[in-house]
Each structure stands twice: as C-alpha cells, then as structure tokens.
N, C-alpha and C positions, 0 to 999 in steps of 0.2 A: 446703401440702404434705400429701399423702395418706400417713399413717404409721400403723403399728400396732405394739404391743409384741410382741416375739418370744414372750413368754409366752402370747400368744393361740394359739400352735401347740402348747401343752402337751397331751400325749396323742396327738399326730399319729403318732409312730413306733410307739407301742403299738397303735393302731388298725390302722395299715398292716401291722404284723406279724401281728396277729390275722387279717386278711383275706388274708395271704400276698401282699402287694403289694410289688413291687420299686420302691422309691421313687427310686432313683438317676436314671433318665431323667426322672421327673416333676420332681425338684428342678432338674435341668439345664434343662429346658424353662421352668421358672418363674424361673430365674436366682437360685436360692437354694442354700444349702449347709448341712449339719449344723452347721458352725462358726458360721454366722450365727444359728442357732437355739439355740445353747448358752447364750447370755447372755439371761435372761428380760427384762431391762430394756432391751435393745437395740431401737431403733426401726427397723422394717423398712418398705420401701415397700409400700403396701396392695395394689396390683394383683397383684404376684407371689404374695402370700399367698392372695388370692381365687382366682387361677388354679390354684395348687397344690391347694387343697381341691376345686375343681370337677373338675379333671383326675383327682384321686385317686378321687373318687366315681365318675367315668365308667369309669376303668380297672379298678376293683374290682367294678363293677356294684352298688355299695352306695349307694343314694340317702340313707341315714341316716348317712353318714360323719360329718357335723358333730355330730349328736346323740350318736354313740358317743364322740366327743371330749368333749362336754359332760358325759357320765356320769363321766368321770375327773377333772373339774375340782373345785378347792376354792376357797374364798374367798381363801385366801392367795395364789393365783395372780395376783390383782390387784396384788400387790406391796405397797408401803408404804401405799397407799390403803386396803387392807383393815383396817389398824389403826384407821383413822379411822371406817370404815363400821361395824365390829362394835360400837362403843361409842356409836352414835347412839341417841337416846332412843326414836325411833319409826321405822317403816319409811318413813314420809314423809320424815323427816330423812335417812335413809340414801340414798333415791333422789335427793334433792337433791344430796348429796355425789357420787353417781355422775355426775349431770349436770354438776356443777361441774368434776370432774376428768376428764371424758371425753377431752379432748385428750391427756392423758398415758396413757390406756388405749388408745384407738382414735380417731384424729382424724376418722374418717369415720362413726362410729357415734353417731347421735343418740338420746338417750333423751328422748322427749316425755311429759310427765306431764299428763294432762288429767282434770279432774273433771266428771262428769255425774251429777246427782242423788245417788244413794247409792253410786256406784262411781267408782273411779279407773281410767283406762286408761293403762297403761305401754306406750307404743308404741316399738318398735325401728325406726329408719329408718337404713339403710345407704346413705349418699350418696356416690357416686363420679361424677366429671364428666370424660369422658362415662360413662354407666352401663355396667355389665356384669353378666352373670348371677352372682348371689351367694347362691344358696339355702343352700349349706353354711355359709357365714359367718353368714347370718341364723339358721339353726337352732342353730348353736353359741352365738351371742350370746343367743338366747332361752332356751336350756337353762341357760346360766350365770346369767342373770337370775333364772330360776325357782329355781335352787338357792340363790342368794344370799338371796332372799326367805325361803325355808324355813329357811335357817340363822339368820336374824334372828328368825324366829317360833319355830316348833317343828315337829317331825316330823308332828304331827297337822294342821298348817295346810294348807289348800287354797285356791287362788284360785277366783273364780267361774268363770273360763274362761281357756284359752290359745288364741289365734287364730293361724291361719296363712293366708297369702294364696294358697297353692297348693292344689290339689285333694287330696281324701282319698287317702292312699297305699293301695296294695294290701294285702291281708290279711297277707302274711308280714312286711311292714315295720311293721305297726301295733304290734307288741309293745313296741318301744323307746319309743314315744310314751306308751303306757299305763304303762310302768315308770318312765320319767323324770318325767312330769308328774302322773300319778295324779289326774286331775281332768277335768271336762268339756272337750272339745276341739272347736274349730270350724275347719273347713277351708273354703277358698274365701272367706275373709273379706276385708274391704277394708283390713286392716292386719295386721301381725305384732306380737303383744304379749300382755300379760297384763291381765286385768280383775280388780281387787281391790276388795273391799268397803271403803268409807270407814272403817268402824270398825276394820278390820284395819290400814289405813294409819296410824291414830292410836293403835293399841294400844301400850302401853309395852313396850319391849324389856327383858326380864329381865336381859340381859347388859350393859345400858348402864351406863356409869360416867362421870359428867360430868367428873370430874377427869382420868380417863384419855383421854377424848375431847379435852379441851383440850390435853393433853400430846401426843397423837397429831397434832393439827392443827399444832402447832408443829414437830414432827418432820417431818411431810409437807411443810409449808410451806418448811422449810429445804432439803429435798432434791428436792421435786417442785413445779415451778411450773406450775399449770394454765394460766396465761396468761389475760389478760382476753379476753373475746369482742370481736372486731372488729365494727364496725357492719354490715359485710357479713354476718357470721354471724348477727347479731341480726335483720337483715332477712330472711334466708333462713328462719330459724326461724319468724318471724311469717308469712311467706308460706305455709309448710307448714300452719300451724295455721288460717289464714284462708281458704285456697284452696277447700276443699270447700264452704264456705258462700257462695262467690262474693264474698268480701269482701277478696280479696288485691289491693286497689288501693293506690296510693301513699298515698292519704288514709287508707285503713283501717289500713295498716301504721304510718303516722306516728302515728295515734291510739293504736294498741296499744303503741307505744314511748314514748308520753307527750310527743310533740313535734308540730311542724307540718310541712306539706309542704315549705316553703322550707328549713327547717333540715335536714330529712332529705336533701333534694337536695344541700345544701351538704356534708353529711357524706359522702355517696356520691361526690361530685366529688373530695373529698380522697383517697378510696381508688381513684380512677380507674375507677369503675364507674358503673352506672346502675340504677334500679329495674327497667327493662324487661329488662336483661341478667340480673339476678338472678331475675326471674320466669321468664324463658325457661329458665334453668339448672335451676331446681327442676322445671319441667314436664318437661324432658328426662330428669331423674333419675327421675321418678315414672312417666312414661308406660309404660316397659317393665315396671315392676312391676305396674301395673294390667292391661297386656295379658296377663300370665301368669295372671291370675285369670279362669278360664273362665266364672264366674257373672256377671261384669260385662258388660253390654251396652256398645256403643260410646257410646251416649247417657249411660250411667252414668259412664263414664270421662271424657267431656266435662265433666260436672258436677263430678266430683272434681278436675279440673284447672282449674276456675273458669270454664268456658265455659257460657253460657246455652243455646246451641244446638249440635247435632251439626255443622251446617254450618260454624260458626266454628271449632270444634275441627279438623274435617277440613281446612279451609283452612290453619290453622297447621301441622298435621302434614305436609301435602303440601309446603308451602313449606320446612319445616325439614328433612325427611328425603328429599324427592324421591320419595316413594312414597305410596300411599294408606294410611290407618289399617288397612284390612282386610288388606292385604299385610303391614304391619308387625306386626300382631297374630299372624298366621299364623307369621311368622318367630320371634317371641318365644316362642310356645307350643312350637314345634318345638325350640328351644334348651333350654327348661325341661324338656321331656320329660314 
C-alpha cells in the first residue's frame, strides 16, 4: 500500500498562502481535504499527495515549492520517531533508524545508505508503481534529510555535496538552494541524495543519551510498528543497489541476501511474485527518473538499468511501453519542465 504520513504536508498551507495560491481546487483535484491533513499521524495515499505538490508547483509557477516546505520543517515533524533519532550515538545510527522506520514515515521513500572509500552516499529513492513525476516530493524529502543531519551535528556542519537528478535551476530559483543547503551542489547527477564524509557519519552526537535512546525505542516500539521487511521489499532493495553494476541477477541478489537461488525462488513463490517481475518493476520505476536527467545518454541509462547494450535496453523499453526510448525520454523531459 502506497502511504505517507499527513505530517509530510506540514508547511503546505503556509507556502501556498505566501505564493497567493488558491488551494481549494487543487485539493479537490487530488482528492484531499484540510480535515485529512489536520492529523499529522494519519496515513494518506501517496499518489494524491504527490499530485497535490506537483499541481501546486505548476499552478503557482514556483518550481521550488517542495524546498519552501522543507525550510519550514523540524525534526519533531517526524513524530515519535524523532525522539529515537535525536538520541542516537552517531549520524550513521540515526540514518539506520530512519531506514528502519521508513514505512511509518513514508512507505514509498527509500533511504539507501552506501559507503564508498571515505564517503557515505545517502540516496533518496521515491518508488511508486507505476511511477509518476515527483520532483516536489523528492526536493522536500531531500531538504528534510539535510536539516535532520544538521540538527544531529551542528550548525557549522556541511556535507561534501547535495546531488539532484534534474538540471541546474535558473538564477532566480537558486537562492533557496543556497540558503537551505549552504554547501556544494551538483545538478544533473545520477541520483538524489547527500554525500557525507565517513568521519562525520561516525562522529559522536553530543545530544545522544543511551538511556533516553533505549526508553525512546520502547515508547516508539509500543506505538509505532515499522513492520518487518517482506522478502519482496528486500529483493527490490537489492536490485536497486546491484543493477547499475550489472549484477542484478537472481544469483547476485540471492548472494547479497545470504541465501541461494532455489531458496529465494521458494520465498518469492510464497509471496506470489517472481524475480523477473520485481526486476521489471524496479526498472519501470527508475527509467523515467533517468530520462529526466539530460546529461545521461541512452547508453548510460541502459547501463544504469543493468543492460550491457543499448539494443537490449531499447528492445525491453519498446516492448514494455510500446514506444521508442527516444520518444519516451522526450515525453518525460517535457513533463519535468
């Protein structure tokens, strides 16, 4: 079920008022109401929330609508989970808590934590099936993640870089990026996320309290059940991590999950799905995101989706969407603006 906490829309009405936006028709079009948004812990269907933010950005002519919302967010907007996060010993521990409780915050927002040499990559992946344009939700999530990191560190802390998969915004829109992130920015990247030094991930959080963290976990555990990951979710996560390296095979995923092919197939059979279905689902979710990145060639996109040749990628895309990748990319870029 694609769900998101109503608290994810915190700041929406304030930003709309600042932009002199009439939200009533936008709420009706999205199938939402102010009453539904009044309880921060209410779980809302994700697609209407995505549509509301995209439509609001278009109607107001403000492509930084999501970032303006992020500026108004506080760690406490995450609800009870914030009590657990703030008392973690390190930023690494806090990110693991975020990943653990992601289903209670936003069931479609994946936080992937990858370590490469002296850096950690905190990747935000918003996965809807089928996919839809979600730039505003992505910007909002990335802005909130950055503010969370700075809250746990200190005001002087800066990440190595914040990356965006879309192109550099025009000059009038750049001010909020510089104000909110205040660090090196990379546009047209192959992912949305934050690059953090390994030393910062392991730096002791001065606000941490082991006893309070244990108490907070008991409290959160009693009231918020993150739910165990299904094998389907585990396989999809592994596919996303292994696919750019061309290793998203059933053998590669089975190895990553510490099992063998036969056992993995048996697990997937119990959930009435298959590896090929999950692989196709992930590719469908990611291809539109890659299409929106103007710096990526079709050959690059083919490799990011695990294809060794452009021809094999083109054959899959044409069969899947009944159009050529070139036409699909043109449509995706026109929607992205």
